[in-house]
KEKE-3310 file (N, C-alpha, C; in steps of 0.2 Angstrom, whole numbers, plus 5000, padded with zeros to 4 digits):
npx = (4951:4968:4979:4985:4974:4963:4946:4942:4934:4937:4934:4936:4936:4935:4940:4943:4954:4972:4979:4969:4964:4976:4978:4966:4969:4980:4975:4966:4975:4979:4969:4957:4940:4934:4926:4922:4921:4916:4915:4912:4903:4906:4920:4922:4916:4925:4936:4932:4929:4942:4949:4940:4930:4919:4908:4902:4899:4893:4895:4895:4907:4908:4895:4885:4873:4872:4884:4880:4869:4876:4884:4874:4867:4877:4880:4883:4899:4912:4929:4940:4944:4949:4952:4954:4949:4947:4957:4971:4971:4979:4978:4982:4982:4975:4966:4956:4940:4929:4922:4929:4941:4936:4933:4945:4953:4945:4940:4945:4946:4932:4927:4933:4929:4915:4915:4920:4910:4899:4903:4907:4898:4897:4910:4922:4929:4946:4948:4952:4954:4959:4967:4972:4986:4999:5017:5023:5016:5021:5030:5032:5027:5024:5018:5011:5000:4986:4988:4999:4993:4981:4987:4993:4983:4979:4987:4985:4971:4969:4975:4967:4954:4957:4958:4945:4937:4942:4941:4943:4955:4965:4974:4986:4992:5005:5009:5022:5025:5016:5015:5002:4985:4979:4990:4995:4985:4985:4998:4999:5007:5019:5022:5032:5044:5044:5044:5057:5065:5063:5068:5082:5084:5078:5082:5079:5081:5071:5054:5040:5026:5009:5008:5018:5012:5001:5006:5010:4997:4990:4998:4995:4982:4984:4993:4989:4993:4995:4990:4983:4994:5005:5011:5025:5028:5037:5049:5059:5058:5055:5067:5075)
npy = (5157:5152:5139:5121:5113:5121:5126:5113:5099:5091:5077:5072:5057:5054:5066:5075:5076:5073:5064:5066:5079:5087:5085:5091:5104:5106:5104:5114:5125:5123:5128:5120:5116:5109:5094:5088:5073:5063:5054:5062:5076:5088:5088:5088:5101:5110:5107:5110:5124:5128:5126:5131:5123:5118:5110:5098:5082:5071:5055:5037:5030:5016:5012:5006:5011:5024:5030:5029:5038:5050:5052:5053:5064:5074:5089:5093:5089:5078:5078:5072:5059:5055:5042:5040:5035:5023:5010:5000:4983:4976:4964:4948:4934:4922:4927:4933:4932:4924:4934:4946:4943:4943:4956:4963:4958:4962:4974:4987:4985:4983:4995:5004:4999:5001:5015:5018:5013:5021:5034:5034:5038:5052:5057:5065:5060:5055:5060:5056:5042:5039:5028:5023:5014:5004:5002:4995:4984:4974:4966:4951:4948:4943:4952:4959:4953:4950:4960:4960:4951:4958:4970:4965:4963:4975:4982:4974:4974:4988:4990:4982:4988:5000:4997:4993:5004:5014:5029:5035:5037:5026:5025:5019:5024:5020:5021:5023:5024:5038:5053:5056:5060:5047:5038:5043:5038:5024:5021:5028:5031:5027:5035:5046:5039:5031:5041:5047:5035:5034:5046:5043:5032:5032:5035:5048:5056:5061:5062:5056:5066:5071:5081:5078:5066:5072:5080:5070:5064:5075:5077:5065:5067:5078:5074:5067:5055:5045:5029:5015:5011:5008:5019:5022:5029:5032:5037:5028:5018:5005:4999:4999)
npz = (4991:4988:4982:4981:4982:4980:4978:4980:4989:5005:5014:5030:5039:5055:5060:5071:5079:5081:5067:5057:5060:5059:5045:5040:5044:5035:5022:5022:5022:5009:5002:5002:5005:5020:5028:5043:5052:5066:5082:5093:5097:5103:5103:5089:5085:5091:5084:5071:5072:5074:5062:5053:5046:5034:5037:5049:5056:5068:5071:5072:5062:5059:5059:5047:5041:5046:5040:5027:5027:5030:5018:5009:5012:5009:5000:4983:4976:4981:4983:4989:5001:5018:5029:5045:5056:5070:5077:5082:5090:5103:5110:5118:5107:5111:5121:5114:5108:5095:5089:5092:5085:5071:5070:5072:5061:5050:5052:5048:5034:5031:5035:5026:5014:5015:5016:5003:4995:4998:4996:4983:4972:4974:4972:4962:4946:4947:4959:4977:4988:5004:5015:5032:5038:5045:5049:5059:5062:5053:5058:5066:5082:5098:5107:5099:5095:5085:5076:5066:5056:5052:5047:5036:5027:5022:5011:5000:4999:4996:4984:4976:4977:4971:4958:4956:4958:4950:4939:4952:4964:4975:4990:5002:5018:5027:5043:5056:5073:5078:5086:5093:5101:5102:5103:5115:5123:5122:5127:5139:5154:5149:5138:5137:5139:5127:5117:5120:5117:5103:5098:5100:5092:5079:5062:5058:5069:5077:5083:5074:5069:5069:5059:5050:5044:5039:5029:5019:5016:5010:4999:4992:4989:4980:4970:4955:4949:4957:4964:4971:4979:4993:5005:5015:5031:5044:5049:5047:5056:5055:5051:5062)
capx = (4958:4973:4983:4984:4967:4958:4940:4940:4931:4940:4931:4940:4932:4940:4944:4942:4960:4977:4981:4964:4964:4982:4976:4961:4973:4985:4971:4963:4980:4980:4963:4951:4934:4934:4921:4925:4917:4919:4910:4911:4901:4910:4927:4921:4914:4931:4941:4929:4930:4949:4951:4935:4927:4912:4903:4904:4894:4895:4892:4900:4908:4907:4888:4884:4867:4874:4888:4876:4865:4880:4886:4868:4866:4882:4878:4889:4904:4918:4935:4945:4941:4954:4949:4959:4945:4948:4964:4973:4970:4985:4977:4985:4977:4970:4961:4951:4935:4928:4920:4935:4946:4933:4933:4952:4955:4941:4937:4948:4944:4925:4926:4936:4924:4909:4916:4920:4903:4894:4906:4909:4893:4898:4917:4924:4935:4953:4948:4956:4952:4966:4967:4978:4988:5005:5022:5025:5013:5024:5035:5029:5029:5019:5015:5006:4994:4983:4989:5002:4988:4977:4991:4995:4977:4977:4990:4981:4964:4970:4976:4961:4949:4959:4956:4938:4933:4945:4947:4944:4962:4964:4980:4986:4997:5007:5013:5024:5023:5015:5014:4995:4981:4978:4996:4995:4980:4988:5005:4999:5013:5025:5023:5038:5049:5044:5047:5064:5068:5063:5073:5088:5085:5076:5087:5078:5082:5065:5047:5035:5020:5003:5009:5021:5008:4996:5009:5009:4990:4988:5002:4992:4977:4986:4996:4984:4996:4996:4984:4984:5000:5006:5017:5027:5030:5039:5055:5064:5057:5055:5073:5079)
capy = (5154:5149:5133:5116:5110:5127:5124:5106:5097:5085:5074:5068:5052:5054:5072:5079:5076:5069:5065:5069:5086:5089:5085:5096:5111:5107:5105:5121:5129:5123:5130:5116:5116:5102:5092:5083:5068:5059:5052:5067:5082:5093:5089:5090:5108:5113:5106:5114:5131:5130:5126:5134:5118:5119:5106:5093:5077:5067:5048:5031:5028:5009:5010:5007:5015:5031:5032:5030:5044:5055:5054:5054:5071:5079:5092:5094:5084:5077:5077:5068:5057:5052:5038:5039:5032:5016:5009:4993:4979:4972:4959:4941:4930:4917:4931:4936:4927:4924:4941:4950:4941:4945:4963:4965:4956:4965:4981:4993:4984:4984:5002:5007:4997:5005:5022:5018:5011:5026:5040:5034:5042:5059:5059:5066:5056:5058:5061:5051:5039:5037:5024:5023:5008:5004:4998:4991:4977:4970:4962:4946:4949:4940:4957:4963:4949:4949:4966:4959:4948:4964:4974:4962:4963:4982:4984:4971:4977:4995:4989:4979:4993:5005:4995:4992:5011:5019:5033:5037:5034:5023:5024:5018:5027:5015:5025:5020:5028:5045:5056:5058:5058:5040:5035:5044:5034:5017:5021:5030:5034:5025:5039:5050:5034:5029:5047:5047:5030:5035:5051:5041:5026:5033:5038:5055:5059:5064:5058:5058:5069:5071:5086:5074:5062:5076:5082:5065:5063:5080:5075:5059:5070:5082:5070:5063:5049:5040:5025:5007:5009:5009:5024:5021:5036:5030:5039:5023:5014:4998:4997:4999)
capz = (4994:4983:4984:4976:4983:4979:4975:4981:4996:5008:5020:5035:5043:5061:5059:5077:5082:5078:5060:5054:5061:5055:5038:5039:5044:5029:5017:5022:5020:5002:4999:5001:5010:5024:5031:5048:5055:5072:5087:5099:5094:5106:5100:5082:5085:5093:5078:5065:5074:5073:5055:5048:5042:5030:5040:5054:5057:5073:5071:5072:5055:5058:5058:5039:5040:5048:5035:5021:5027:5030:5011:5005:5014:5007:4994:4978:4974:4986:4979:4993:5008:5022:5034:5051:5062:5071:5080:5083:5096:5104:5115:5116:5103:5115:5125:5109:5106:5088:5086:5092:5079:5065:5070:5072:5055:5045:5054:5043:5027:5030:5035:5019:5008:5016:5014:4996:4992:4999:4993:4976:4968:4976:4971:4955:4943:4949:4967:4980:4995:5007:5021:5036:5041:5049:5047:5065:5062:5049:5062:5070:5089:5102:5110:5094:5094:5078:5072:5059:5051:5050:5044:5030:5022:5019:5005:4994:4998:4993:4977:4972:4977:4967:4951:4955:4958:4945:4940:4959:4966:4982:4992:5009:5022:5033:5048:5062:5079:5077:5092:5093:5107:5102:5105:5122:5127:5121:5130:5146:5157:5145:5132:5136:5137:5120:5113:5121:5114:5096:5097:5099:5088:5073:5058:5057:5075:5080:5083:5069:5072:5064:5053:5045:5040:5035:5022:5014:5015:5005:4993:4989:4986:4975:4964:4952:4946:4963:4965:4972:4982:5000:5007:5022:5034:5050:5051:5047:5062:5053:5050:5068)
cpx = (4962:4976:4981:4978:4962:4952:4938:4938:4934:4936:4936:4936:4937:4944:4944:4949:4966:4978:4975:4963:4970:4981:4971:4965:4977:4980:4968:4969:4981:4974:4957:4946:4935:4928:4923:4919:4920:4913:4908:4909:4905:4917:4927:4920:4921:4936:4938:4930:4938:4951:4946:4932:4920:4907:4906:4898:4897:4891:4897:4901:4907:4900:4886:4878:4869:4879:4885:4872:4870:4882:4880:4866:4871:4880:4884:4893:4910:4924:4940:4942:4947:4950:4955:4955:4947:4955:4965:4971:4976:4984:4980:4980:4972:4966:4956:4946:4934:4926:4925:4940:4943:4934:4940:4955:4952:4939:4939:4946:4936:4924:4928:4931:4917:4909:4916:4914:4898:4897:4907:4905:4894:4905:4918:4929:4942:4953:4951:4952:4958:4964:4973:4979:4994:5010:5024:5022:5016:5029:5030:5031:5023:5015:5010:5000:4992:4985:4993:4998:4984:4981:4992:4989:4977:4980:4986:4974:4964:4971:4970:4956:4951:4957:4949:4934:4937:4940:4947:4951:4961:4972:4980:4993:4999:5012:5016:5021:5022:5012:5007:4991:4980:4984:4997:4991:4982:4994:5004:5005:5020:5027:5030:5044:5050:5046:5054:5068:5068:5067:5080:5089:5083:5081:5085:5079:5077:5059:5043:5029:5015:5004:5013:5017:5003:4999:5009:5002:4988:4992:4998:4985:4978:4989:4992:4987:4997:4990:4987:4990:5000:5012:5019:5029:5031:5046:5061:5063:5057:5062:5078:5078)
cpy = (5151:5143:5127:5112:5116:5124:5117:5105:5091:5083:5070:5064:5051:5061:5077:5080:5072:5070:5068:5076:5090:5090:5090:5103:5112:5108:5112:5126:5129:5125:5126:5118:5109:5101:5087:5079:5065:5058:5057:5073:5088:5094:5091:5098:5112:5113:5110:5122:5133:5130:5129:5129:5120:5116:5101:5088:5072:5060:5043:5029:5020:5007:5012:5012:5023:5034:5033:5036:5050:5057:5056:5062:5076:5082:5093:5088:5084:5075:5072:5065:5053:5048:5037:5036:5025:5016:5002:4990:4975:4967:4952:4938:4926:4921:4934:4930:4928:4931:4946:4949:4944:4953:4966:4964:4960:4972:4986:4991:4985:4991:5006:5005:5000:5012:5023:5017:5017:5033:5040:5038:5050:5061:5060:5061:5059:5060:5055:5049:5036:5033:5025:5016:5009:5000:4993:4984:4972:4965:4957:4946:4947:4946:4961:4959:4948:4955:4964:4956:4954:4968:4972:4962:4970:4984:4981:4973:4984:4994:4987:4984:4998:5003:4995:4999:5016:5022:5036:5033:5032:5022:5022:5021:5022:5019:5020:5023:5035:5048:5060:5057:5051:5036:5037:5040:5027:5016:5023:5033:5031:5030:5042:5045:5032:5035:5047:5041:5031:5040:5048:5035:5028:5037:5046:5059:5063:5060:5060:5060:5069:5076:5082:5069:5066:5078:5077:5064:5069:5079:5070:5062:5074:5079:5065:5056:5043:5036:5018:5006:5011:5014:5024:5028:5034:5032:5034:5018:5007:4995:4997:4993)
cpz = (4988:4986:4979:4977:4983:4976:4976:4988:4998:5014:5024:5040:5049:5061:5065:5080:5078:5070:5056:5054:5058:5048:5036:5039:5037:5023:5016:5020:5012:4998:4998:5007:5013:5027:5036:5051:5061:5077:5092:5096:5096:5103:5093:5081:5086:5087:5072:5066:5072:5066:5050:5043:5039:5034:5045:5054:5062:5072:5071:5065:5054:5058:5050:5037:5041:5042:5029:5021:5027:5022:5007:5006:5011:5000:4989:4978:4980:4981:4983:5000:5011:5028:5040:5057:5063:5074:5081:5090:5097:5109:5113:5112:5107:5120:5120:5108:5098:5085:5087:5086:5072:5065:5069:5065:5049:5046:5049:5036:5026:5030:5028:5014:5009:5014:5006:4992:4992:4996:4986:4971:4969:4973:4963:4952:4945:4956:4970:4987:4998:5014:5025:5039:5045:5047:5053:5065:5057:5052:5066:5077:5093:5106:5105:5093:5087:5074:5066:5054:5048:5046:5037:5025:5019:5012:4999:4993:4995:4986:4973:4972:4972:4959:4950:4955:4954:4941:4947:4961:4974:4984:5000:5012:5027:5037:5053:5068:5077:5084:5092:5100:5107:5105:5113:5126:5127:5126:5137:5148:5154:5139:5132:5136:5130:5116:5114:5117:5106:5094:5096:5094:5080:5068:5057:5063:5079:5080:5077:5072:5067:5058:5047:5040:5036:5028:5017:5012:5009:4999:4989:4986:4980:4968:4961:4949:4951:4964:4967:4976:4990:5001:5014:5025:5042:5053:5051:5053:5061:5052:5056:5072)
residu = (MET:THR:GLY:GLU:LEU:ALA:GLY:GLN:THR:VAL:VAL:LEU:ILE:GLY:GLY:SER:ALA:GLY:ILE:GLY:LEU:ALA:THR:ALA:ARG:ARG:ALA:ARG:ALA:GLU:GLY:ALA:GLU:VAL:ILE:LEU:THR:GLY:ARG:ASN:ALA:GLU:HIS:LEU:GLN:ALA:ALA:ALA:ASP:GLU:VAL:GLY:ALA:ARG:ASP:ILE:ALA:ALA:PHE:ASP:ALA:THR:ASP:SER:ASP:GLU:LEU:ARG:ARG:PHE:PHE:ASP:ARG:LEU:PRO:GLY:THR:VAL:ASP:HIS:VAL:LEU:ILE:THR:ALA:GLY:GLY:PRO:SER:TYR:ARG:PRO:LEU:LEU:LYS:MET:ASP:ALA:ASP:ASP:VAL:ARG:GLU:ALA:LEU:SER:GLY:HIS:VAL:VAL:LEU:GLY:LEU:GLU:VAL:ALA:ARG:ASN:ALA:ARG:ALA:LYS:MET:ARG:PRO:GLY:GLY:SER:LEU:THR:PHE:MET:GLY:GLY:THR:GLY:GLY:ARG:ARG:ILE:ASP:HIS:ARG:LEU:GLY:ILE:VAL:PRO:ALA:ALA:THR:ALA:ALA:LEU:PRO:ALA:PHE:THR:ALA:ALA:LEU:ALA:LEU:GLU:ILE:ALA:PRO:ILE:ARG:VAL:ASN:LEU:ILE:ALA:ALA:GLY:PHE:VAL:ASP:THR:PRO:LEU:SER:ALA:THR:LEU:LEU:GLY:ASP:GLN:LEU:GLU:HIS:ARG:ARG:ASP:GLU:LEU:ARG:THR:THR:LEU:PRO:ILE:GLY:ARG:VAL:VAL:GLY:PRO:ASP:ASP:VAL:ALA:ALA:LEU:ALA:VAL:HIS:LEU:MET:VAL:ASN:GLY:ALA:LEU:THR:GLY:ALA:THR:TYR:ASP:ILE:ASP:GLY:GLY:GLN:GLN:PHE:THR)
# end
């Protein structure tokens, strides 16, 4: 295959649906081999069949031992890793116990750090590690609970990790609402209302989809000058 990722290997942590799967499609179109991970083996196999993945691995990425075994078993070199696993918690602060708070504040950071720790020895210099965050959590709103605090930690973590594991590059994608199966699960019967609202309020005049984020994710893999930064993709949602 030819393309800007020809001959390279991309690992998608959370690659069976949504942004992870869309990125797998785009990476394949650019010539990459892709390896998909996720919790549900059936969903992973369906995604792998669709994109022609080199391999799949069904496990819980938050389990450090499973994550280590996954990277230990990978043959050869990994060029790029994208982490889309995990999601936000919107519960009211006073309804969260101490363990809930620790998980909400540190879950994405801990997962990112564990992936970096285990993937580093397999990754080529100049390869990339990309995290997913959000722009909506930058606003303080009682309906968001602890999400703004968790959101604030990710850009600084990304920059610090980029310095520590250089020349491997580390970047953060901060998305607004993205029309994915996760969004459908979170919003339920309010999903179509939210879509209509965004179509009329976003400067781009449409809803951001997984393919939009995938295009940015692949660009971060391809452009070897990008590291330690946060890249917003929300169609202007944070300004409305």
